C-alpha positions, 0 to 999 in steps of 0.5 A, a space after each residue: 500500500 502506498 502512503 496515501 492508501 495507508 492514510 485513507 485506511 487509517 481514516 476509515 478505521 477512525 470512522 469505525 471507531 467513532 461510529 461502530 454501526 457504520 458497517 453492515 452486520 453479517 448473518 450465519 457463520 459471520 454473525 456478530 461481524 460487521 463489514 465496512 465497505 470503502 474505496 481506495 482509489 478505484 478499488 473497493 475494499 471491505 474491512 471486517 470487524 467485531 465490537 467488543 465491550 470497550 474496543 473494536 477488533 479489526 479482523 480482515 481487510 481485502 478486496 471484494 473478490 472471495 472476501 466472504 469465503 476468506 473471512 469465514 475461514 479466517 474467523 474459524 481459525 482464530 
């Protein structure tokens, strides 16, 4: 990632921290996981996170292709 992309990602993480309900809550295997979609340049990215009692747990960031399949396997392995 370029420096500008990292700064944009930091802004998106701050947006989530300020408003944890910004993402869409998933169902089924991904219950209690929220996904926030945003663009970096021309690419759509998805950032999965969970709300804890006091914090936000960032789970995974990636492009839309195969994102949910990869998220499920990543979450099951943690």
